[in-house]
VOBA-1610 file (N, C-alpha, C; in pm, whole numbers, padded with zeros to 5 digits, always signed):
BEGIN
Met+00082-00121+00000Met+00000+00000+00000Met+00086+00126+00000Asp+00204+00119+00068Asp+00291+00237+00074Asp+00340+00276-00065Thr+00351+00176-00155Thr+00400+00204-00290Thr+00296+00284-00370Phe+00168+00250-00350Phe+00063+00316-00427Phe+00021+00450-00366Phe+00027+00461-00234Phe-00014+00584-00167Phe+00106+00649-00101Ala+00212+00668-00179Ala+00336+00725-00129Ala+00337+00875-00149Pro+00423+00946-00075Pro+00440+01091-00100Pro+00486+01114-00244Ile+00462+01232-00296Ile+00501+01268-00431Ile+00628+01353-00427His+00724+01321-00514His+00845+01402-00522His+00808+01539-00577Arg+00870+01644-00520Arg+00832+01781-00558Arg+00851+01809-00707Ala+00944+01737-00773Ala+00967+01759-00916Ala+00847+01714-01000Gly+00757+01636-00940Gly+00645+01584-01016Gly+00524+01674-01022Trp+00511+01768-00927Trp+00388+01848-00921Trp+00361+01930-01046Pro+00460+01995-01108Pro+00430+02068-01233Pro+00377+01977-01343Phe+00431+01855-01352Phe+00385+01761-01455Phe+00244+01711-01423Ile+00217+01685-01296Ile+00085+01639-01258Ile-00019+01747-01289Ala+00015+01871-01257Ala-00076+01982-01287Ala-00101+01994-01437Leu+00005+01977-01516Leu-00008+01983-01662Leu-00099+01872-01713Phe-00080+01750-01663Phe-00162+01636-01706Phe-00309+01659-01669Ile-00333+01715-01550Ile-00471+01742-01508Ile-00534+01846-01600Gly-00460+01952-01633Gly-00512+02055-01722Gly-00546+02001-01859Ile-00457+01919-01914Ile-00482+01860-02046Ile-00603+01768-02041Thr-00618+01695-01930Thr-00732+01604-01916Thr-00864+01681-01919Phe-00873+01795-01850Phe-00994+01877-01851Phe-01026+01924-01994Ile-00923+01963-02067Ile-00943+02008-02205Ile-00994+01893-02292Leu-00934+01776-02275Leu-00976+01659-02353Leu-01120+01621-02325Met-01161+01636-02199Met-01299+01602-02162Met-01401+01691-02233Leu-01361+01812-02270Leu-01451+01903-02341Leu-01481+01854-02482Phe-01389+01773-02536Phe-01405+01725-02673Phe-01460+01582-02680Ser-01420+01500-02582Ser-01459+01359-02591Ser-01443+01291-02455Lys-01543+01210-02418Lys-01532+01133-02294Lys-01420+01030-02304Thr-01404+00976-02425Thr-01298+00875-02445Thr-01160+00936-02425Leu-01140+01055-02485Leu-01013+01124-02468Leu-00994+01167-02323Gly-01103+01206-02258Gly-01096+01244-02117Gly-01054+01128-02030Leu-01108+01008-02060Leu-01072+00888-01986Leu-00925+00855-02005Leu-00877+00871-02130Leu-00735+00849-02158Leu-00649+00946-02077Gly-00696+01071-02070Gly-00623+01171-01991Gly-00618+01134-01844Leu-00729+01082-01791Leu-00732+01040-01651Leu-00633+00927-01625Ile-00626+00833-01719Ile-00533+00721-01704Ile-00389+00771-01703Leu-00357+00861-01796Leu-00222+00915-01804Leu-00189+01001-01682Thr-00287+01073-01631Thr-00265+01152-01510Thr-00236+01060-01391Gly-00311+00950-01382Gly-00287+00853-01276Gly-00147+00795-01285Trp-00104+00766-01409Trp+00032+00714-01428Trp+00136+00818-01387Cys+00112+00944-01421Cys+00207+01050-01387Cys+00222+01062-01235Ile+00112+01057-01164Ile+00116+01062-01018Ile+00194+00943-00964Tyr+00168+00826-01021Tyr+00236+00703-00978Tyr+00385+00710-01007Phe+00421+00769-01121Phe+00562+00777-01161Phe+00644+00858-01062Phe+00586+00968-01014Phe+00661+01058-00927Phe+00648+01024-00778Arg+00601+00905-00747Arg+00590+00865-00606Arg+00730+00855-00543Asn+00734+00881-00415Asn+00860+00876-00341Asn+00836+00798-00212Pro+00827+00666-00222Pro+00792+00585-00104Pro+00900+00588+00005Arg+00856+00577+00128Arg+00950+00567+00240Arg+01020+00433+00234Arg+01147+00433+00264Arg+01225+00310+00259Arg+01295+00286+00393Val+01314+00159+00428Val+01385+00121+00550Val+01525+00077+00509Thr+01624+00159+00538Thr+01761+00133+00494Thr+01838+00051+00598Pro+01896-00062+00558Pro+01978-00141+00652Pro+02097-00059+00700Leu+02127-00068+00829Leu+02238+00006+00886Leu+02356-00087+00909Gly+02476-00036+00886Gly+02595-00117+00908Gly+02716-00055+00843Asp+02827-00055+00912Asp+02950+00004+00860Asp+02993-00069+00733Gly+03004+00006+00622Gly+03053-00053+00497Gly+02947-00103+00403Leu+02821-00101+00443Leu+02716-00151+00354Leu+02693-00054+00238Ile+02682-00108+00118Ile+02651-00028-00001Ile+02508-00063-00043Ile+02422+00038-00045Ile+02280+00019-00069Ile+02243+00060-00211Ser+02148-00009-00270Ser+02107+00024-00406Ser+02062+00169-00417Pro+02112+00243-00517Pro+02073+00383-00536Pro+01942+00399-00613Ala+01887+00287-00662Ala+01767+00299-00747Ala+01686+00171-00747Asp+01557+00185-00778Asp+01472+00070-00805Asp+01500+00023-00948Gly+01476-00103-00975Gly+01492-00152-01112Gly+01556-00288-01119Ile+01591-00327-01240Ile+01652-00459-01267Ile+01800-00442-01299Ile+01884-00527-01241Ile+02025-00526-01276Ile+02041-00589-01414Thr+02082-00509-01511Thr+02097-00559-01647Thr+02239-00605-01676Lys+02335-00555-01600Lys+02474-00592-01628Lys+02560-00570-01504Ile+02648-00668-01479Ile+02756-00653-01380Ile+02884-00687-01453Glu+02975-00590-01463Glu+03096-00612-01539Glu+03206-00518-01494Lys+03328-00550-01537Lys+03441-00460-01514Lys+03438-00351-01621Ala+03445-00226-01579Ala+03441-00115-01675Ala+03510+00007-01616Pro+03575+00087-01700Pro+03637+00210-01650Pro+03531+00315-01622Pro+03551+00400-01523Pro+03456+00508-01493Pro+03451+00609-01607Pro+03350+00694-01613Pro+03342+00797-01717Pro+03469+00881-01724Lys+03519+00903-01846Lys+03647+00972-01865Lys+03643+01116-01816Glu+03525+01181-01828Glu+03520+01323-01795Glu+03548+01352-01648Leu+03539+01250-01562Leu+03566+01270-01420Leu+03715+01285-01391Lys+03797+01226-01479Lys+03943+01225-01459Lys+03975+01173-01318Trp+03908+01065-01285Trp+03917+01009-01149Trp+04001+00883-01144Ser+03963+00781-01219Ser+04035+00654-01217Ser+04033+00593-01356Lys+04147+00541-01398Lys+04157+00475-01527Lys+04140+00323-01513Lys+04133+00276-01390Lys+04119+00133-01366Lys+03977+00087-01399Ser+03966-00037-01443Ser+03834-00097-01462Ser+03786-00148-01327Leu+03666-00105-01288Leu+03608-00141-01160Leu+03480-00220-01181Asn+03435-00289-01078Asn+03307-00358-01085Asn+03195-00255-01097Arg+03122-00264-01210Arg+03011-00172-01235Arg+02879-00247-01232Ile+02786-00198-01152Ile+02651-00255-01145Ile+02556-00160-01215Ser+02488-00207-01319Ser+02397-00122-01397Ser+02253-00160-01365Ile+02175-00062-01321Ile+02035-00083-01284Ile+01946-00008-01382Phe+01859-00081-01451Phe+01769-00020-01548Phe+01633+00006-01484Leu+01583+00128-01501Leu+01454+00168-01447Leu+01354+00182-01562Asn+01245+00107-01559Asn+01143+00126-01661Asn+01045+00234-01615Val+00948+00267-01698Val+00860+00381-01668Val+00764+00355-01553Phe+00762+00232-01499Phe+00676+00202-01385Phe+00754+00193-01254Asp+00887+00202-01261Asp+00969+00197-01140Asp+00971+00333-01070Val+01001+00332-00941Val+01027+00455-00868Val+01155+00516-00927His+01150+00644-00960His+01265+00709-01024His+01343+00802-00933Val+01306+00807-00807Val+01383+00883-00709Val+01511+00806-00679Asn+01624+00875-00681Asn+01754+00811-00657Asn+01802+00837-00515Arg+01879+00741-00462Arg+01920+00746-00323Arg+02071+00729-00307Ile+02124+00786-00202Ile+02266+00776-00171Ile+02299+00630-00134Pro+02405+00572-00193Pro+02435+00431-00168Pro+02517+00401-00042Val+02585+00503+00014Val+02676+00475+00124Val+02697+00601+00209Asp+02724+00581+00337Asp+02757+00696+00423Asp+02889+00757+00379Gly+02898+00890+00384Gly+03024+00954+00348Gly+03008+01101+00320Ile+03101+01153+00245Ile+03099+01294+00205Ile+03116+01303+00054Ile+03038+01386-00011Ile+03045+01401-00157Ile+03168+01484-00193Thr+03253+01428-00276Thr+03375+01498-00316Thr+03365+01559-00455Lys+03272+01507-00536Lys+03259+01562-00672Lys+03119+01536-00727Val+03065+01637-00795Val+02939+01624-00870Val+02968+01676-01011His+02939+01592-01111His+02974+01633-01248His+02863+01597-01345Tyr+02810+01697-01415Tyr+02708+01675-01518Tyr+02775+01669-01655His+02734+01571-01737His+02791+01553-01870His+02677+01544-01972Pro+02665+01640-02064Pro+02560+01632-02167Pro+02588+01517-02263Gly+02484+01463-02321Gly+02505+01352-02413Gly+02381+01317-02491Lys+02377+01195-02544Lys+02266+01149-02627Lys+02161+01082-02542Phe+02060+01024-02608Phe+01949+00962-02537Phe+01918+00824-02596Phe+02020+00736-02596Phe+01997+00599-02639Phe+01913+00527-02534Asn+01856+00413-02573Asn+01784+00330-02476Asn+01876+00299-02360Ala+01831+00328-02237Ala+01917+00315-02119Ala+01957+00170-02091Ser+01889+00073-02150Ser+01924-00067-02126Ser+02043-00112-02211Leu+02082-00030-02309Leu+02194-00066-02396Leu+02327-00036-02329Asp+02430-00118-02362Asp+02562-00100-02302Asp+02620+00038-02331Lys+02597+00089-02453Lys+02658+00216-02492Lys+02599+00336-02419Ala+02489+00315-02348Ala+02428+00426-02273Ala+02524+00480-02167Ser+02605+00393-02108Ser+02699+00437-02004Ser+02802+00534-02057Asp+02837+00520-02185Asp+02942+00604-02243Asp+02888+00724-02319His+02770+00712-02380His+02723+00815-02472His+02605+00899-02422Asn+02531+00850-02323Asn+02410+00923-02282Asn+02440+01037-02186Glu+02346+01129-02178Glu+02352+01235-02078Glu+02359+01171-01940Arg+02443+01227-01853Arg+02460+01165-01721Arg+02507+01266-01617Asn+02487+01226-01492Asn+02534+01306-01379Asn+02603+01213-01280Ser+02728+01244-01248Ser+02809+01157-01162Ser+02825+01215-01023Leu+02822+01125-00925Leu+02837+01162-00785Leu+02946+01074-00725Leu+03053+01137-00675Leu+03164+01064-00613Leu+03155+01084-00462Ile+03151+00972-00389Ile+03135+00977-00244Ile+03253+00909-00175Lys+03313+00977-00081Lys+03423+00917-00003Lys+03366+00871+00131Thr+03391+00746+00165Thr+03341+00687+00290Thr+03431+00727+00407Pro+03385+00706+00530Pro+03469+00737+00646Pro+03601+00660+00647Ser+03605+00545+00581Ser+03728+00465+00576Ser+03820+00507+00462Gly+03777+00607+00381Gly+03861+00659+00275Gly+03838+00598+00138Gln+03749+00499+00127Gln+03717+00441-00003Gln+03618+00531-00078Glu+03618+00520-00211Glu+03532+00605-00292Glu+03433+00522-00373Ile+03309+00568-00374Ile+03200+00505-00447Ile+03152+00604-00552Leu+03135+00557-00674Leu+03083+00642-00782Leu+02946+00593-00823Val+02849+00685-00824Val+02714+00653-00870Val+02679+00751-00981Val+02624+00697-01092Val+02599+00779-01211Val+02452+00768-01254Gln+02383+00881-01257Gln+02248+00887-01312Gln+02260+00901-01463Ile+02187+00817-01538Ile+02197+00818-01685Ile+02059+00835-01746Ala+02044+00935-01831Ala+01917+00956-01901Ala+01896+00846-02004Gly+01771+00817-02035Gly+01740+00712-02131Gly+01675+00765-02257Leu+01607+00676-02327Leu+01542+00712-02454Leu+01430+00812-02432Ile+01356+00796-02321Ile+01244+00884-02291Ile+01285+00991-02191Ala+01373+00953-02097Ala+01417+01049-01995Ala+01492+01164-02060Arg+01455+01287-02026Arg+01518+01404-02085Arg+01566+01503-01979Arg+01563+01462-01855Arg+01607+01554-01752Arg+01654+01478-01629Ile+01776+01507-01588Ile+01831+01450-01466Ile+01833+01561-01361Leu+01776+01534-01245Leu+01779+01630-01136Leu+01868+01575-01025Cys+01960+01656-00975Cys+02050+01617-00867Cys+02055+01730-00765Asp+02018+01701-00641Asp+02017+01801-00535Asp+02145+01800-00452Ala+02233+01704-00479Ala+02356+01692-00400Ala+02460+01794-00443His+02553+01824-00353His+02659+01920-00385His+02788+01878-00317Pro+02903+01921-00368Pro+03032+01885-00308Pro+03041+01926-00161Asp+03114+01847-00083Asp+03137+01869+00060Asp+03014+01843+00145Gln+02912+01783+00087Gln+02791+01751+00161Gln+02806+01616+00232Asp+02774+01612+00362Asp+02771+01486+00435Asp+02641+01414+00402Val+02651+01286+00369Val+02532+01211+00329Val+02526+01077+00402Lys+02406+01024+00409Lys+02382+00894+00469Lys+02319+00801+00366Ala+02353+00675+00372Ala+02295+00576+00281Ala+02143+00578+00293Gly+02076+00575+00178Gly+01931+00571+00176Gly+01866+00706+00160Glu+01941+00815+00181Glu+01885+00948+00163Glu+01858+00974+00015Thr+01751+01046-00016Thr+01723+01082-00155Thr+01813+01198-00196Tyr+01854+01195-00324Tyr+01939+01305-00371Tyr+01902+01353-00511Gly+01808+01288-00577Gly+01772+01331-00712Gly+01668+01241-00774Ile+01638+01270-00900Ile+01539+01193-00974Ile+01570+01204-01122Ile+01537+01099-01198Ile+01550+01103-01343Ile+01410+01088-01400Arg+01372+01180-01486Arg+01235+01180-01535Arg+01217+01086-01655Phe+01144+00978-01632Phe+01094+00887-01735Phe+01202+00795-01793Gly+01199+00667-01754Gly+01285+00563-01810Gly+01433+00597-01809Ser+01514+00526-01734Ser+01653+00566-01719Ser+01738+00452-01665Arg+01860+00488-01617Arg+01953+00388-01569Arg+02045+00452-01465Val+02089+00372-01370Val+02186+00417-01271Val+02299+00315-01265Asp+02422+00364-01280Asp+02542+00279-01269Asp+02611+00308-01137Leu+02660+00203-01073Leu+02736+00218-00950Leu+02869+00147-00965Tyr+02978+00218-00937Tyr+03113+00162-00948Tyr+03167+00133-00808Leu+03204+00008-00785Leu+03255-00034-00655Leu+03406-00009-00646Pro+03458+00013-00527Pro+03604+00029-00512Pro+03676-00099-00553Glu+03801-00086-00588Glu+03882-00201-00627Glu+03885-00303-00512Gly+03862-00429-00547Gly+03866-00536-00449Gly+03735-00566-00381Val+03632-00486-00410Val+03498-00508-00352Val+03410-00574-00456Asn+03349-00688-00421Asn+03270-00764-00517Asn+03120-00748-00493Pro+03041-00746-00601Pro+02895-00736-00588Pro+02838-00857-00517Gln+02739-00836-00433Gln+02668-00945-00367Gln+02526-00956-00419Val+02508-00914-00544Val+02382-00926-00617Val+02414-00985-00754Val+02312-01021-00831Val+02335-01086-00959Val+02251-01021-01068Glu+02291-01041-01193Glu+02217-00988-01307Glu+02075-01045-01309Gly+01979-00960-01342Gly+01839-01002-01346Gly+01767-00983-01215Gln+01840-00952-01108Gln+01779-00934-00977Gln+01714-00797-00968Arg+01596-00791-00903Arg+01528-00663-00885Arg+01580-00592-00760Met+01609-00464-00778Met+01660-00381-00669Met+01549-00293-00612Ile+01560-00265-00483Ile+01473-00168-00417Ile+01565-00058-00366Gly+01552+00062-00424Gly+01638+00172-00388Gly+01627+00207-00240Gly+01742+00222-00175Gly+01743+00255-00034Gly+01730+00137+00058Glu+01712+00014+00003Glu+01693-00103+00087Glu+01783-00221+00051Thr+01796-00253-00078Thr+01873-00370-00119Thr+02022-00348-00098Ile+02088-00443-00033Ile+02233-00435-00011Ile+02304-00488-00136Leu+02387-00403-00198Leu+02460-00441-00319Leu+02594-00508-00287Ala+02661-00458-00184Ala+02795-00507-00150Ala+02831-00460-00010Asp+02946-00510+00037Asp+02997-00472+00169Asp+03144-00434+00153Leu+03178-00311+00187Leu+03315-00262+00170Leu+03416-00344+00250His+03372-00406+00359His+03465-00477+00446His+03465-00628+00423Ser+03387-00672+00326Ser+03378-00816+00298Ser+03473-00857+00186Lys+03534-00972+00201Lys+03622-01029+00098Lys+03551-01139+00019Ala+03418-01146+00034Ala+03341-01250-00034Ala+03352-01236-00185Ala+03352-01349-00253Ala+03359-01349-00400Ala+03227-01299-00457Gln+03230-01261-00584Gln+03108-01216-00650Gln+03006-01329-00653Arg+02882-01297-00623Arg+02777-01399-00616Arg+02729-01437-00755Ser+02676-01558-00764Ser+02611-01604-00886Ser+02466-01635-00853Gly+02383-01651-00955Gly+02242-01680-00930Gly+02181-01751-01049Glu+02059-01799-01030Glu+01988-01865-01138Glu+01837-01845-01119Val+01767-01848-01230Val+01622-01830-01227Val+01557-01958-01176Arg+01469-01944-01078Arg+01398-02060-01024Arg+01249-02029-01017Leu+01169-02127-01048Leu+01023-02111-01046Leu+00964-02184-00928
//
């Protein structure tokens, strides 16, 4: 019930108002068009929901920054524009469809050391090339132990706006909201060297709740299989 009757992210109110206005206009011309407008307005309200989440607490826990499906876990270099690291790190890619919660959350306790916006294209966010070519916003977070976590908001085929409320030198806690991507998108998370994902491809993530990895664990990368 919390998912359906959740608070609305403030970025959604202008769109909701626009959808309501268009629906009233459509109703003047046709009941069928008015009904379609009501359905789309309902979807718009649902899209901008910002449900409360219960974040697991623990030193070193890395929490999912977004809702969605893990489409890829692989070694990949971070975005070049950051001029941060040339090493290939474990990258977890989470794809958000238009029915997922699109509010993004901080993955780990720490302090933000860098925020960088990079303009780009709008390929389908589920494609591999989206990480390199699409519009994106990167957030670099240093943990109390000195390790760095990179999380990247990536615009998709439909998404045309990335909102990020975070700023450099800001103290943050895992699970806190920091931005939103409007309509279909992707979030990439880069783990520090030597830290392995404890999730698998195809697994559904819950932003602010699902544990992706543990900075202090030496466990090998997990595997999984589909079971009915």
